[in-house]
C-alpha positions in Angstrom: 17.7 7.0 -13.8 15.8 4.9 -11.1 14.2 1.5 -12.7 10.4 0.8 -12.7 9.3 -0.8 -9.5 5.5 -1.3 -10.3 4.3 -1.3 -14.2 0.8 -1.1 -14.4 -0.4 -2.0 -18.1 -4.2 -1.7 -19.6 -5.3 -3.7 -16.3 -9.1 -4.6 -16.4 -10.8 -6.1 -13.6 -14.6 -7.2 -13.1 -16.6 -8.6 -10.6 -19.3 -9.9 -12.7 -21.3 -7.5 -14.8 -19.3 -4.7 -12.9 -16.5 -3.3 -14.5 -14.1 -1.9 -11.5 -10.9 -1.5 -13.5 -11.1 0.0 -17.2 -7.6 -0.3 -18.5 -5.6 1.5 -16.0 -1.8 2.6 -16.6 0.4 3.4 -14.1 4.4 3.3 -13.3 6.0 3.5 -10.1 9.6 4.1 -9.9 11.7 2.6 -7.1 12.0 4.7 -4.0 9.1 6.7 -5.2 5.9 7.8 -3.1 2.7 7.4 -4.9 -0.6 8.7 -3.3 -4.1 7.5 -5.2 -6.9 9.7 -4.4 -10.5 9.6 -5.3 -14.5 8.9 -4.4 -15.4 5.9 -2.6 -15.8 3.2 -5.7 -13.5 4.2 -8.1 -11.2 1.4 -8.1 -8.3 2.6 -5.8 -8.2 -0.6 -3.3 -9.4 -2.9 -6.1 -5.6 -2.0 -7.9 -4.2 -2.2 -4.9 -5.6 -5.7 -4.0 -4.5 -6.6 -7.8 -0.9 -5.3 -7.5 -0.2 -7.7 -4.3 -3.1 -10.6 -6.1 -4.9 -10.8 -3.6 -7.3 -10.0 -6.6 -6.8 -11.3 -9.6 -7.4 -9.4 -12.9 -8.9 -10.2 -15.9 -6.7 -8.5 -18.9 -3.5 -6.4 -18.8 -0.1 -6.8 -17.2 1.1 -6.1 -13.6 4.9 -6.3 -13.0 6.7 -5.9 -10.1 10.5 -5.1 -10.1 10.3 -7.1 -13.5 8.6 -9.8 -12.7 4.7 -10.5 -14.0 2.4 -10.7 -11.1 0.0 -13.6 -10.6 0.5 -15.0 -14.4 2.6 -16.4 -16.9 2.7 -15.4 -20.4 2.2 -18.5 -22.9 1.4 -17.7 -26.6 0.5 -13.9 -25.7 -2.1 -15.1 -23.1 -1.9 -15.2 -19.6 -2.1 -18.5 -17.5 -2.0 -18.5 -13.6 1.1 -18.7 -12.0 2.0 -21.4 -9.1 1.1 -20.7 -6.0 4.3 -21.2 -4.4 5.6 -18.1 -7.4 2.8 -15.9 -6.4 3.7 -16.3 -2.8 7.1 -15.4 -3.6 6.1 -12.5 -5.0 3.7 -11.4 -2.7 6.0 -11.7 -0.1 7.7 -8.4 -1.8 4.5 -6.3 -1.7 3.9 -5.6 1.8 0.2 -4.2 2.1 -1.3 -2.4 5.1 -4.9 -2.7 5.4 -7.5 -0.4 7.1 -8.2 -3.5 9.8 -4.9 -4.7 11.5 -5.4 -7.9 11.0 -2.9 -8.8 13.4 -3.0 -12.3 15.1 -4.6 -12.2 18.3 -2.9 -14.7 20.3 0.8 -13.2 19.6 2.7 -10.4 21.0 3.7 -7.3 19.3 6.8 -8.9 18.8 5.8 -12.2 17.5 3.6 -10.3 15.5 6.3 -8.7 13.4 8.5 -11.3 13.6 6.6 -14.5 12.6 6.6 -13.8 8.8 10.8 -13.9 8.3 10.6 -16.8 10.6 8.0 -18.7 8.4 8.1 -17.3 5.1 11.7 -16.2 4.5 13.2 -18.9 7.2 15.3 -16.7 8.9 17.0 -17.6 12.3 14.1 -16.9 15.4 16.5 -14.9 17.5 18.2 -12.4 14.3 14.0 -12.1 13.4 13.2 -10.8 17.1 16.3 -8.9 16.7 15.0 -7.5 13.6 11.3 -6.7 14.7 12.5 -5.1 18.0 14.1 -2.4 16.0 10.8 -2.0 13.8 9.1 -1.8 16.8 11.0 1.1 17.8 11.2 2.2 14.4 7.2 3.0 15.1 7.6 4.1 18.8 6.5 1.0 20.5 9.7 -0.3 22.0 7.7 -0.5 25.2 5.0 -2.8 23.8 6.7 -5.4 22.3 5.1 -8.2 24.8 1.9 -6.5 24.4 -1.3 -8.3 22.8 -3.2 -6.7 20.2 -6.2 -6.2 22.4 -3.9 -4.5 25.1 -3.0 -2.1 21.9 -5.1 1.1 20.7 -6.0 1.2 16.9 -3.7 3.0 16.5 -0.7 1.3 17.8 -2.0 -2.4 16.7 -1.8 -0.2 12.6 2.0 0.5 13.9 2.3 -2.8 14.8 0.9 -3.6 11.4 3.2 -1.3 9.5 6.2 -2.9 11.5 4.9 -6.3 10.5 4.8 -5.5 6.6 8.3 -3.8 7.1 9.8 -6.7 8.8 9.4 -8.7 5.3 11.5 -6.2 3.6 9.5 -5.7 0.8 10.6 -4.2 -2.5 7.2 -2.1 -2.3 4.2 -1.0 0.2 1.1 -0.7 -0.3 -1.4 1.0 2.2 -4.8 0.9 2.5 -6.7 3.8 3.9 -4.7 2.6 7.0 -6.4 5.5 9.2 -10.0 5.1 8.2 -11.0 2.8 10.9 -9.0 4.8 13.4 -10.2 7.5 16.4 -9.7 10.7 14.7 -6.9 11.2 17.4 -5.1 8.6 16.5 -5.1 9.6 12.8 -1.8 11.4 13.4 0.5 8.8 14.9 -0.3 6.4 11.9 0.9 9.1 9.4 3.8 10.5 11.4 5.3 6.5 11.1 4.0 6.6 7.0 5.5 10.0 6.5 8.8 8.6 8.4 9.0 6.0 6.3 8.4 8.1 2.9 11.1 10.4 3.9 13.8 7.6 4.5 14.5 6.7 0.8 14.6 3.5 -1.1 11.1 2.2 0.1 8.5 2.1 -3.0 5.4 3.2 -1.5 2.1 3.5 -2.9 -0.6 4.7 -0.5 -4.3 4.9 -1.1 -5.9 7.5 1.1 -8.3 10.3 2.0 -6.2 12.4 3.9 -5.1 15.0 1.4 -2.8 17.2 3.5 -0.8 13.8 4.0 -1.1 13.2 0.2 0.3 16.7 -0.7 3.3 16.5 2.3 4.7 13.4 1.1 3.9 12.2 -2.2 6.5 12.7 -5.1 3.2 12.0 -7.2 -0.6 12.2 -6.9 -3.2 10.2 -8.8 -6.6 10.8 -9.0 -8.9 7.5 -10.1 -12.3 7.8 -11.1 -15.1 5.3 -12.4 -12.1 2.6 -13.0 -9.6 4.8 -14.9 -6.7 7.5 -13.9 -8.2 10.7 -14.8 -5.1 12.5 -14.1 -2.0 12.4 -12.2 1.1 14.8 -11.2 3.0 16.8 -8.7 1.1 17.4 -5.6 1.4 21.3 -6.8 0.0 20.2 -10.0 -2.7 18.2 -8.8 -3.8 20.4 -5.6 -3.4 23.9 -7.3 -4.1 23.2 -10.9 -6.2 20.4 -11.3 -7.4 20.3 -14.9 -10.0 17.9 -15.4 -13.8 19.0 -13.7 -14.0 15.7 -12.4 -10.7 16.3 -10.2 -12.0 19.9 -9.5 -15.4 18.3 -8.7 -13.7 16.5 -6.0 -11.1 18.4 -4.3 -14.0 20.8 -4.1 -15.3 18.5 -1.0 -12.4 19.5 1.1 -12.8 23.0 0.4 -12.2 24.6 4.0 -9.9 22.1 4.9 -6.0 22.4 5.3 -4.5 20.8 2.1 
C-alpha cells in the first residue's frame, strides 16, 4: 500500500475575524493526483498555501511525508519550526502559481536551474543539463535562452512548471495555473500537467476550475465549499453521482460544458 504523502488533520486558518479553513481533513497518497474544485472563496488556494507554509495555520496539523510542516510539537502544542527547517520542507513541495513569478532578468534555462544550484547546491553544469531536459519535457527546448518577456503566457507557465520540477519535489501544488492565460493558451499548459499526472510517481494536488481536466486526470476529486471538504471521491462519483446539494448546485454552473 502506498504511503501517505500529505496528511492534513483538522486544519483551521483565519485572517482576523474571517475563518477561511474550518477544520479541513485530507490525505493524499504518494503518486496520487488529487484535484480540488469549488466556488471562489471556498478556501482552496489558502489550503494549498498552508500545505507549502506560505500561510501559517492556527490549529491542526499538516505533514509532508511524515514530517510536520511549519511547526514542531512541544507538550501537545505547536511552536514555530526554525526557518531553515521550513525552507527545507518547502523545497520538497513545489508550487506553481496563477502568476508565473519568473525572474525577468534570467533566461528560461537560468530560471529553471537557479533553485537547484542555489538551494540544493547542485553543480552548475549538472543543473543546467537537467534544466535542458525539463524544458524539453514541457516542449520548450528551443526557448532555453529566451527571457520571460519574449515568451507567451503559456510558455512562461510551462517554464514555471519546469522550474518547480527541477527541485525534485515530493509533491507538486498547482494553484489555478491556467486562470491568467488567454483561452487559446490553456490547452498547452493542461497538456503538460496531464503528462505529469500520467507519468506516475509525482504526487499532484491541483486547484482548478477546469472541470474536464479534473475529470480526465484525477485519481480523486475533492469539493470544497465555505472552508470545509464537503465531498470527495473518484471523478465518476463526483461528476456523475454528486451526493450533496452544494456539489450539485456547483456543478450546475457548468451544465452544457464538456465535463
